[in-house]
DRENBA-812087 format. One record per residue: residue number from 1; residue in three letters; y, x, z of N, C-alpha, C in turn. Coordinates in nm, 3 decimals, padded with zeros to 5 digits. Atoms other than C-alpha are relative to their C-alpha. Layout:
BEGIN
(vexvex NUM,ALA,(Y,X,Z),(Y,X,Z),(Y,X,Z)),
...
//
This chain:
BEGIN
(vexvex 1,MET,(-00.052,-00.012,00.135),(03.027,-00.240,01.829),(00.035,-00.139,-00.053)),
(vexvex 2,GLN,(-00.042,00.125,00.059),(03.215,-00.513,01.648),(-00.088,-00.033,-00.121)),
(vexvex 3,LEU,(00.085,00.043,00.111),(03.023,-00.719,01.393),(00.057,00.039,-00.136)),
(vexvex 4,ASP,(-00.063,-00.043,00.126),(03.276,-00.634,01.120),(-00.035,00.147,-00.028)),
(vexvex 5,THR,(00.035,-00.141,00.015),(03.202,-00.266,01.182),(-00.145,00.015,-00.045)),
(vexvex 6,ILE,(00.141,-00.002,00.040),(02.827,-00.328,01.156),(-00.012,-00.042,-00.147)),
(vexvex 7,THR,(00.000,00.045,00.140),(02.888,-00.518,00.830),(00.042,00.114,-00.092)),
(vexvex 8,GLU,(-00.046,-00.113,00.081),(03.081,-00.218,00.695),(-00.103,00.111,-00.006)),
(vexvex 9,LEU,(00.103,-00.104,-00.002),(02.810,00.025,00.803),(-00.120,-00.037,-00.087)),
(vexvex 10,LEU,(00.116,00.044,00.077),(02.534,-00.181,00.641),(00.027,00.002,-00.150)),
(vexvex 11,GLN,(-00.040,00.002,00.141),(02.724,-00.212,00.310),(-00.097,-00.080,-00.088)),
(vexvex 12,ILE,(00.086,00.087,00.079),(02.512,-00.501,00.184),(00.090,-00.096,-00.077)),
(vexvex 13,PRO,(-00.093,00.082,00.079),(02.697,-00.667,-00.104),(-00.026,-00.149,00.013)),
(vexvex 14,GLY,(00.009,00.146,-00.008),(02.770,-01.036,-00.056),(-00.046,-00.055,00.134)),
(vexvex 15,PHE,(00.046,00.044,-00.131),(02.650,-01.049,00.306),(00.083,00.061,00.111)),
(vexvex 16,LYS,(-00.069,-00.052,-00.118),(02.809,-01.007,00.647),(-00.083,-00.032,00.124)),
(vexvex 17,VAL,(00.068,00.021,-00.127),(02.674,-00.979,01.000),(00.080,-00.104,00.078)),
(vexvex 18,THR,(-00.070,00.105,-00.076),(02.756,-01.293,01.200),(-00.037,00.000,00.148)),
(vexvex 19,HIS,(00.043,-00.003,-00.141),(02.557,-01.239,01.523),(-00.094,00.117,00.024)),
(vexvex 20,MET,(00.105,-00.090,-00.042),(02.361,-00.980,01.711),(-00.101,-00.088,00.074)),
(vexvex 21,ILE,(00.102,00.086,-00.058),(02.037,-01.163,01.790),(-00.058,00.062,00.125)),
(vexvex 22,SER,(00.053,-00.068,-00.119),(01.896,-00.903,02.027),(00.028,00.149,-00.008)),
(vexvex 23,SER,(-00.017,-00.143,-00.011),(01.943,-00.550,02.147),(-00.088,00.047,00.114)),
(vexvex 24,THR,(00.089,-00.055,-00.102),(01.668,-00.366,02.329),(00.014,00.151,00.001)),
(vexvex 25,GLU,(-00.002,-00.145,-00.009),(01.604,-00.007,02.420),(-00.041,00.065,-00.132)),
(vexvex 26,SER,(00.053,-00.061,00.123),(01.428,00.050,02.088),(00.047,-00.065,-00.131)),
(vexvex 27,SER,(-00.038,00.067,00.125),(01.575,-00.200,01.838),(00.120,-00.092,00.016)),
(vexvex 28,ARG,(-00.108,00.099,00.007),(01.859,-00.427,01.731),(-00.031,-00.094,-00.114)),
(vexvex 29,GLU,(00.020,00.100,00.104),(01.841,-00.749,01.534),(00.133,-00.069,-00.027)),
(vexvex 30,TYR,(-00.126,00.060,00.042),(02.131,-00.890,01.335),(-00.027,-00.118,-00.093)),
(vexvex 31,LEU,(00.006,00.116,00.089),(02.183,-01.225,01.165),(00.102,00.021,-00.111)),
(vexvex 32,LEU,(-00.088,-00.012,00.116),(02.328,-01.201,00.815),(00.023,-00.138,-00.061)),
(vexvex 33,GLU,(-00.034,00.120,00.076),(02.503,-01.477,00.622),(00.069,00.043,-00.128)),
(vexvex 34,ARG,(-00.070,-00.028,00.125),(02.637,-01.492,00.270),(00.150,-00.011,00.023)),
(vexvex 35,GLU,(-00.145,00.009,-00.008),(03.005,-01.425,00.234),(00.050,-00.119,-00.081)),
(vexvex 36,GLU,(-00.031,00.118,00.080),(03.018,-01.689,-00.038),(-00.124,-00.036,-00.082)),
(vexvex 37,GLU,(00.116,00.046,00.077),(02.767,-01.897,-00.233),(00.007,00.056,-00.142)),
(vexvex 38,SER,(00.009,-00.051,00.137),(02.651,-01.756,-00.564),(-00.131,-00.048,-00.060)),
(vexvex 39,ALA,(00.124,00.038,00.068),(02.383,-01.824,-00.822),(-00.112,00.092,00.050)),
(vexvex 40,SER,(00.112,-00.081,-00.047),(02.036,-01.703,-00.725),(-00.079,00.056,-00.117)),
(vexvex 41,ILE,(00.087,-00.063,00.099),(01.806,-01.470,-00.916),(-00.143,-00.043,00.032)),
(vexvex 42,CYS,(00.135,00.052,-00.018),(01.461,-01.622,-00.964),(-00.100,00.115,00.016)),
(vexvex 43,SER,(00.102,-00.102,-00.021),(01.174,-01.414,-00.826),(-00.114,-00.011,-00.100)),
(vexvex 44,GLY,(00.105,00.019,00.099),(00.947,-01.556,-01.096),(00.035,00.060,-00.135)),
(vexvex 45,CYS,(-00.036,-00.044,00.135),(01.134,-01.492,-01.420),(00.109,00.106,-00.001)),
(vexvex 46,GLY,(-00.103,-00.102,-00.008),(01.414,-01.263,-01.299),(00.134,-00.042,-00.056)),
(vexvex 47,LYS,(-00.126,00.049,00.058),(01.686,-01.481,-01.451),(00.085,-00.067,00.107)),
(vexvex 48,VAL,(-00.093,00.067,-00.090),(01.994,-01.621,-01.281),(-00.008,-00.150,-00.027)),
(vexvex 49,HIS,(00.005,00.145,00.012),(01.964,-01.994,-01.212),(00.112,-00.062,00.083)),
(vexvex 50,ASN,(-00.104,00.074,-00.071),(02.246,-02.225,-01.115),(-00.052,-00.139,00.039)),
(vexvex 51,THR,(00.059,00.128,-00.037),(02.006,-02.502,-01.013),(00.024,-00.029,00.147)),
(vexvex 52,ALA,(-00.019,00.040,-00.140),(02.026,-02.695,-00.689),(-00.101,00.073,00.089)),
(vexvex 53,VAL,(00.088,-00.066,-00.097),(01.878,-02.533,-00.379),(-00.103,-00.101,00.049)),
(vexvex 54,HIS,(00.109,00.086,-00.046),(01.540,-02.682,-00.292),(-00.009,00.004,00.153)),
(vexvex 55,SER,(00.005,-00.018,-00.146),(01.530,-02.539,00.062),(00.051,00.140,00.034)),
(vexvex 56,LYS,(-00.049,-00.130,-00.048),(01.652,-02.247,00.272),(-00.092,00.050,00.110)),
(vexvex 57,GLY,(00.078,-00.062,-00.105),(01.474,-02.006,00.499),(00.059,00.136,00.033)),
(vexvex 58,ARG,(-00.044,-00.134,-00.037),(01.508,-01.661,00.651),(-00.117,00.096,-00.007)),
(vexvex 59,VAL,(00.098,-00.107,-00.006),(01.323,-01.336,00.614),(00.055,00.108,00.092)),
(vexvex 60,ILE,(-00.041,-00.111,-00.085),(01.330,-01.044,00.853),(-00.040,00.128,-00.071)),
(vexvex 61,VAL,(00.024,-00.127,00.067),(01.364,-00.703,00.690),(00.048,00.114,00.089)),
(vexvex 62,GLU,(-00.039,-00.117,-00.078),(01.381,-00.361,00.847),(00.090,00.088,-00.084)),
(vexvex 63,ASP,(-00.094,-00.090,00.063),(01.672,-00.134,00.764),(-00.010,00.137,00.066)),
(vexvex 64,LEU,(-00.001,-00.133,-00.061),(01.741,00.230,00.844),(00.047,-00.010,00.145)),
(vexvex 65,PRO,(-00.041,00.002,-00.141),(01.778,00.306,01.215),(00.150,00.031,00.017)),
(vexvex 66,MET,(-00.137,-00.032,-00.040),(02.121,00.314,01.379),(-00.005,00.048,00.144)),
(vexvex 67,SER,(-00.002,-00.057,-00.136),(02.177,00.532,01.686),(-00.141,00.006,00.058)),
(vexvex 68,SER,(00.142,-00.016,-00.039),(01.800,00.598,01.702),(-00.068,-00.131,00.037)),
(vexvex 69,LYS,(00.062,00.130,-00.026),(01.727,00.224,01.724),(-00.040,-00.063,-00.133)),
(vexvex 70,ARG,(00.044,00.070,00.120),(01.526,00.031,01.468),(00.090,-00.121,-00.023)),
(vexvex 71,VAL,(-00.091,00.109,00.034),(01.735,-00.228,01.285),(-00.076,-00.103,-00.084)),
(vexvex 72,TYR,(00.062,00.112,00.072),(01.605,-00.569,01.176),(00.109,-00.098,-00.040)),
(vexvex 73,LEU,(-00.100,00.093,00.053),(01.809,-00.801,00.958),(-00.065,-00.134,-00.030)),
(vexvex 74,HIS,(00.047,00.136,00.028),(01.755,-01.177,00.951),(00.085,-00.050,-00.118)),
(vexvex 75,VAL,(-00.070,00.025,00.126),(01.846,-01.262,00.592),(-00.031,-00.140,-00.053)),
(vexvex 76,PRO,(00.026,00.132,00.059),(01.893,-01.612,00.448),(-00.047,00.013,-00.144)),
(vexvex 77,LYS,(00.048,00.005,00.138),(01.698,-01.683,00.131),(-00.013,-00.145,-00.041)),
(vexvex 78,ARG,(00.006,00.136,00.053),(01.709,-01.989,-00.090),(-00.121,-00.015,-00.092)),
(vexvex 79,LYS,(00.105,00.033,00.096),(01.434,-02.160,-00.283),(00.059,-00.099,-00.099)),
(vexvex 80,SER,(-00.045,00.094,00.103),(01.504,-02.332,-00.612),(-00.105,-00.008,-00.110)),
(vexvex 81,VAL,(00.095,00.022,00.108),(01.320,-02.458,-00.917),(00.030,00.098,-00.115)),
(vexvex 82,CYS,(-00.013,-00.092,00.114),(01.261,-02.197,-01.189),(00.009,-00.082,-00.127)),
(vexvex 83,LEU,(-00.019,00.072,00.126),(01.388,-02.321,-01.523),(-00.103,00.040,-00.105)),
(vexvex 84,GLU,(00.100,-00.047,00.096),(01.118,-02.123,-01.704),(-00.135,-00.069,00.017)),
(vexvex 85,ASP,(00.134,00.056,-00.021),(00.800,-02.256,-01.540),(-00.004,-00.123,00.092)),
(vexvex 86,GLY,(-00.006,00.119,-00.085),(00.917,-02.539,-01.311),(-00.050,00.019,00.142)),
(vexvex 87,SER,(00.048,-00.027,-00.136),(00.779,-02.371,-00.997),(00.117,00.018,00.096)),
(vexvex 88,ILE,(-00.101,-00.027,-00.102),(00.971,-02.351,-00.673),(-00.014,00.146,00.038)),
(vexvex 89,ARG,(00.001,-00.145,-00.023),(01.063,-01.986,-00.627),(00.105,00.040,00.103)),
(vexvex 90,VAL,(-00.095,-00.058,-00.094),(01.231,-01.785,-00.355),(00.091,00.093,-00.079)),
(vexvex 91,GLU,(-00.093,-00.087,00.071),(01.543,-01.605,-00.471),(-00.034,00.147,00.026)),
(vexvex 92,GLU,(00.021,-00.143,-00.013),(01.523,-01.233,-00.529),(00.133,00.065,00.035)),
(vexvex 93,LEU,(-00.118,-00.077,-00.037),(01.772,-01.006,-00.356),(-00.030,00.145,-00.034)),
(vexvex 94,GLU,(00.029,-00.133,00.053),(01.795,-00.669,-00.527),(-00.005,00.110,00.106)),
(vexvex 95,TRP,(-00.001,-00.103,-00.104),(01.847,-00.478,-00.201),(-00.116,-00.014,00.099)),
(vexvex 96,ILE,(00.118,00.018,-00.086),(01.524,-00.606,-00.042),(-00.126,00.035,-00.079)),
(vexvex 97,ARG,(00.131,-00.034,00.057),(01.179,-00.460,-00.115),(-00.105,-00.039,00.103)),
(vexvex 98,GLY,(00.102,00.048,-00.095),(00.915,-00.665,00.066),(00.062,-00.029,00.135)),
(vexvex 99,ARG,(-00.052,00.021,-00.136),(00.981,-00.648,00.441),(00.102,00.106,00.040)),
(vexvex 100,PHE,(-00.092,-00.111,-00.028),(01.228,-00.358,00.408),(00.119,-00.004,-00.096)),
(vexvex 101,THR,(-00.113,-00.015,00.092),(01.568,-00.281,00.262),(-00.033,00.109,-00.100)),
(vexvex 102,ARG,(00.025,-00.102,00.104),(01.576,-00.074,-00.054),(00.027,00.139,00.055)),
(vexvex 103,ARG,(-00.032,-00.134,-00.051),(01.742,00.216,00.129),(-00.106,00.050,00.098)),
(vexvex 104,PHE,(00.110,-00.039,-00.088),(01.463,00.214,00.391),(-00.117,00.051,-00.084)),
(vexvex 105,VAL,(00.109,-00.039,00.090),(01.205,00.231,00.111),(00.030,00.136,-00.063)),
(vexvex 106,GLU,(-00.038,-00.128,00.058),(01.397,00.516,-00.052),(-00.011,00.113,00.101)),
(vexvex 107,GLN,(00.014,-00.100,-00.106),(01.403,00.701,00.281),(-00.147,00.037,00.020)),
(vexvex 108,VAL,(00.144,-00.026,-00.011),(01.025,00.664,00.312),(-00.044,00.090,-00.115)),
(vexvex 109,TYR,(00.036,-00.078,00.119),(00.988,00.800,-00.042),(00.048,00.145,00.014)),
(vexvex 110,ARG,(-00.052,-00.136,-00.019),(01.212,01.099,00.034),(-00.082,00.076,00.103)),
(vexvex 111,LEU,(00.077,-00.066,-00.106),(01.021,01.176,00.354),(-00.141,00.037,-00.047)),
(vexvex 112,THR,(00.137,-00.029,00.044),(00.678,01.151,00.189),(-00.004,00.108,-00.106)),
(vexvex 113,SER,(-00.002,-00.109,00.099),(00.790,01.398,-00.078),(00.008,00.136,00.068)),
(vexvex 114,ILE,(-00.011,-00.129,-00.069),(00.844,01.666,00.190),(-00.094,00.012,00.120)),
(vexvex 115,THR,(00.090,-00.002,-00.115),(00.591,01.572,00.460),(-00.116,-00.096,-00.025)),
(vexvex 116,THR,(00.115,00.089,00.015),(00.272,01.374,00.517),(00.040,-00.144,00.030)),
(vexvex 117,ASN,(-00.024,00.142,-00.030),(00.252,00.995,00.532),(-00.003,-00.023,00.151)),
(vexvex 118,LYS,(00.013,00.017,-00.145),(00.146,01.022,00.896),(00.129,00.044,00.071)),
(vexvex 119,GLU,(-00.123,-00.050,-00.062),(00.451,01.231,00.990),(00.120,-00.088,-00.034)),
(vexvex 120,ALA,(-00.110,00.090,00.041),(00.688,01.006,00.790),(-00.007,-00.129,00.081)),
(vexvex 121,GLY,(00.019,00.121,-00.080),(00.540,00.703,00.968),(00.040,00.021,00.145)),
(vexvex 122,TRP,(-00.036,-00.030,-00.139),(00.578,00.868,01.308),(00.152,00.006,00.014)),
(vexvex 123,PHE,(-00.145,-00.014,-00.006),(00.942,00.955,01.234),(00.070,-00.134,-00.007)),
(vexvex 124,LEU,(-00.064,00.130,00.020),(01.027,00.600,01.122),(-00.057,-00.110,00.089)),
(vexvex 125,GLY,(00.058,00.099,-00.090),(00.802,00.420,01.370),(-00.084,-00.105,-00.071)),
(vexvex 126,ILE,(00.086,00.094,00.073),(00.574,00.258,01.110),(-00.137,00.066,-00.021)),
(vexvex 127,ASP,(00.136,-00.054,00.013),(00.200,00.297,01.052),(-00.022,00.064,-00.137)),
(vexvex 128,ASP,(00.032,-00.076,00.122),(00.040,00.520,00.787),(-00.023,-00.091,-00.121)),
(vexvex 129,GLU,(00.031,00.092,00.110),(-00.082,00.226,00.578),(00.129,-00.058,-00.060)),
(vexvex 130,THR,(-00.129,00.053,00.049),(00.271,00.082,00.554),(00.073,00.107,-00.079)),
(vexvex 131,VAL,(-00.063,-00.111,00.073),(00.405,00.424,00.452),(-00.065,00.015,-00.137)),
(vexvex 132,TYR,(00.073,-00.013,00.126),(00.133,00.448,00.186),(00.041,-00.111,-00.099)),
(vexvex 133,ARG,(-00.035,00.111,00.088),(00.214,00.101,00.046),(00.143,00.012,-00.052)),
(vexvex 134,ILE,(-00.140,-00.017,00.042),(00.589,00.169,00.040),(00.010,00.111,-00.103)),
(vexvex 135,ASP,(-00.005,-00.114,00.090),(00.541,00.507,-00.126),(-00.062,-00.035,-00.135)),
(vexvex 136,LYS,(00.067,00.040,00.124),(00.298,00.365,-00.383),(00.089,-00.095,-00.081)),
(vexvex 137,GLY,(-00.090,00.094,00.067),(00.539,00.080,-00.463),(00.118,00.070,-00.064)),
(vexvex 138,MET,(-00.114,-00.075,00.053),(00.827,00.322,-00.510),(-00.042,00.083,-00.121)),
(vexvex 139,LEU,(00.051,-00.078,00.113),(00.617,00.547,-00.736),(-00.023,-00.089,-00.122)),
(vexvex 140,GLU,(00.022,00.094,00.111),(00.518,00.244,-00.946),(00.132,-00.043,-00.062)),
(vexvex 141,GLU,(-00.131,00.040,00.050),(00.881,00.134,-00.973),(00.063,00.112,-00.082)),
(vexvex 142,LEU,(-00.055,-00.114,00.073),(00.990,00.483,-01.079),(-00.072,00.021,-00.132)),
(vexvex 143,SER,(00.078,-00.013,00.122),(00.709,00.494,-01.334),(00.044,-00.104,-00.104)),
(vexvex 144,ARG,(-00.047,00.105,00.091),(00.822,00.160,-01.483),(00.137,00.036,-00.058)),
(vexvex 145,GLN,(-00.134,-00.039,00.046),(01.182,00.286,-01.501),(-00.009,00.114,-00.102)),
(vexvex 146,ARG,(00.019,-00.113,00.091),(01.069,00.610,-01.665),(-00.055,-00.048,-00.134)),
(vexvex 147,HIS,(00.059,00.055,00.122),(00.859,00.414,-01.916),(00.106,-00.072,-00.083)),
(vexvex 148,LYS,(-00.108,00.069,00.071),(01.160,00.197,-02.003),(00.094,00.100,-00.066)),
(vexvex 149,LEU,(-00.089,-00.101,00.055),(01.376,00.507,-02.053),(-00.063,00.069,-00.120)),
(vexvex 150,VAL,(00.070,-00.065,00.111),(01.114,00.673,-02.275),(-00.005,-00.094,-00.120)),
(vexvex 151,SER,(00.004,00.098,00.108),(01.075,00.353,-02.479),(00.136,-00.014,-00.065)),
(vexvex 152,HIS,(-00.137,00.013,00.050),(01.452,00.322,-02.512),(00.037,00.125,-00.080)),
(vexvex 153,ALA,(-00.032,-00.125,00.070),(01.485,00.690,-02.610),(-00.074,00.007,-00.133)),
(vexvex 154,SER,(00.078,00.002,00.125),(01.208,00.650,-02.870),(00.063,-00.093,-00.102)),
(vexvex 155,LEU,(-00.066,00.096,00.088),(01.383,00.347,-03.012),(00.127,00.060,-00.058)),
(vexvex 156,LEU,(-00.124,-00.064,00.048),(01.713,00.536,-03.032),(-00.032,00.112,-00.097)),
(vexvex 157,GLN,(00.038,-00.109,00.088),(01.539,00.835,-03.186),(-00.046,-00.053,-00.136)),
(vexvex 158,GLY,(00.045,00.063,00.124),(01.373,00.610,-03.443),(00.117,-00.051,-00.082)),
(vexvex 159,THR,(-00.120,00.049,00.068),(01.709,00.453,-03.527),(00.077,00.117,-00.060)),
(vexvex 160,ALA,(-00.071,-00.118,00.049),(01.873,00.795,-03.559),(-00.075,00.061,-00.118)),
(vexvex 161,HIS,(00.082,-00.056,00.107),(01.584,00.915,-03.775),(00.015,-00.082,-00.128)),
(vexvex 162,SER,(-00.017,00.084,00.120),(01.619,00.617,-04.011),(00.139,00.017,-00.059)),
(vexvex 163,HIS,(-00.136,-00.025,00.052),(01.995,00.681,-04.037),(00.004,00.132,-00.075)),
(vexvex 164,GLN,(00.005,-00.130,00.067),(01.924,01.046,-04.126),(-00.070,-00.014,-00.135)),
(vexvex 165,ALA,(00.074,00.020,00.126),(01.674,00.936,-04.390),(00.090,-00.069,-00.103)),
(vexvex 166,GLN,(-00.089,00.071,00.092),(01.932,00.699,-04.541),(00.109,00.095,-00.051)),
(vexvex 167,LEU,(-00.101,-00.096,00.043),(02.191,00.978,-04.548),(-00.057,00.098,-00.102)),
(vexvex 168,LEU,(00.062,-00.094,00.093),(01.948,01.209,-04.723),(-00.020,-00.062,-00.138)),
(vexvex 169,LYS,(00.019,00.071,00.128),(01.888,00.946,-04.993),(00.128,-00.004,-00.081)),
(vexvex 170,MET,(-00.129,00.010,00.068),(02.259,00.943,-05.075),(00.029,00.117,-00.083)),
//
């Protein structure tokens, strides 16, 4: 398979596959590079910083399998100084959750909603504890999102209620 085709299949915004590092009977590893330099999102404060890069490194994350082979992506990450607290922080990439891609995490969550953690782990080739941690993290994230939506809805409802009260006074 051509690397451009793999890049299209992965659909990771801002990144492209530049090399296949290894291909075995059970897995494939790909090297990703940025298509162009952009500002990084601080993992500490969550804000975009246009500060100089302190250092660069790589992380290896697992993605969904392709052709029944596990897929590992070697992803470049930058470190820079956080403007909020002055600490050196690794950039946050929104499509990575720990050692996995977001879509891999979502797949684990979908599987655990219809089967056991043990069976989901067997299907994906990961241990039960990893499945549990991924599932727990996804549930916590969904809970935070739900809480934000409820808070936002309450705020909107309160605003609408105050507008109704003002109309009634007229």
